[in-house]
C-alpha positions in Angstrom: -30.2 -5.7 3.9 -29.3 -3.6 6.8 -27.6 -0.4 6.6 -24.5 -2.1 7.8 -24.6 -4.5 5.5 -24.3 -1.6 2.9 -21.9 0.5 4.8 -19.5 -3.1 4.6 -20.4 -4.1 0.8 -19.5 0.0 0.1 -15.9 -0.2 1.6 -15.2 -3.8 0.6 -16.4 -3.1 -3.1 -13.8 0.7 -3.0 -10.8 -1.4 -0.9 -11.0 -3.9 -3.9 -11.0 -1.1 -6.5 -8.0 0.5 -4.7 -6.4 -2.3 -4.4 -6.6 -3.0 -8.1 -5.3 0.2 -9.5 -2.5 -0.6 -7.2 -1.6 -3.6 -9.4 -2.2 -2.1 -12.3 0.0 0.5 -11.1 2.9 -1.7 -10.6 2.2 -3.3 -14.2 2.0 -0.4 -16.0 4.7 1.8 -14.5 7.6 2.3 -16.1 10.9 2.5 -13.2 10.9 0.9 -9.5 10.1 4.2 -7.6 6.9 4.6 -9.0 6.4 1.3 -8.9 7.2 1.5 -5.7 4.5 4.2 -5.2 1.7 2.0 -6.5 2.5 -1.1 -4.1 2.0 0.6 -1.0 -0.2 3.7 -0.9 -3.1 2.0 -2.5 -2.9 -1.2 -1.8 -2.4 -0.3 2.0 -5.4 1.9 1.9 -7.0 -0.5 0.0 -6.4 -3.2 2.7 -7.5 -0.8 6.0 -11.1 -0.3 3.4 -11.4 -4.4 2.9 -10.3 -4.7 6.3 -12.8 -2.6 7.8 -15.9 -3.6 5.9 -14.8 -7.2 7.1 -14.8 -5.8 10.5 -18.3 -4.5 10.1 -19.7 -7.3 9.2 -18.5 -9.4 11.7 -19.2 -7.1 14.6 -19.6 -9.4 17.6 -17.6 -12.1 16.6 -13.9 -13.1 18.5 -12.5 -13.2 14.9 -12.8 -9.7 14.5 -9.8 -9.1 16.2 -7.4 -11.0 14.0 -8.3 -8.0 11.2 -7.3 -6.0 13.8 -3.6 -7.4 13.7 -3.5 -7.4 9.9 -4.1 -3.9 9.9 -1.3 -3.3 12.2 0.9 -5.5 10.8 0.4 -4.4 7.7 0.6 -0.4 8.5 4.0 -1.5 10.6 5.6 -3.4 7.4 4.6 -1.4 4.4 6.4 1.6 4.9 9.7 -0.8 6.1 9.1 -2.9 2.3 8.8 0.3 0.5 12.2 2.0 1.8 14.2 -0.8 1.7 12.7 -1.6 -2.0 13.9 2.3 -2.8 17.1 1.9 -1.6 17.9 -1.5 -3.0 16.5 0.5 -6.1 18.8 3.7 -6.1 22.0 1.6 -5.4 21.1 -0.5 -8.3 20.8 2.6 -10.4 16.9 1.4 -11.7 15.9 5.0 -11.6 14.8 7.1 -14.5 17.7 9.2 -16.4 15.7 12.4 -16.6 14.9 12.2 -12.4 16.6 15.1 -10.9 16.7 14.8 -7.2 16.7 18.0 -5.3 18.6 16.5 -2.3 20.5 13.4 -2.8 21.2 11.9 0.7 22.7 9.1 -0.7 25.2 10.4 -2.9 29.0 9.2 -2.5 30.0 12.4 -3.8 28.6 14.5 -0.9 30.3 12.8 1.3 
């Protein structure tokens, strides 16, 4: 095995481990905001590591550019989806009662 195959395999395994921890966080965390954090941060980083490892393995192949497109669309859409989920959870009051926000920009009493 060459050095590039080791790097590729390591990146893919680390990315899979991050995606697995994100899945565990979604199942185990108690409220929507912490689940949203688990669904976006490690999932996106894990996917980028898997795509990078696959890109190294596919270097020189025309299909490697498809991996770049997948990564770009994921980076663009993940924050938008997380924002919409968080805003919906706030409006439906699906958050912990002990969670105190320092600045509550969506509070109707402030307007």
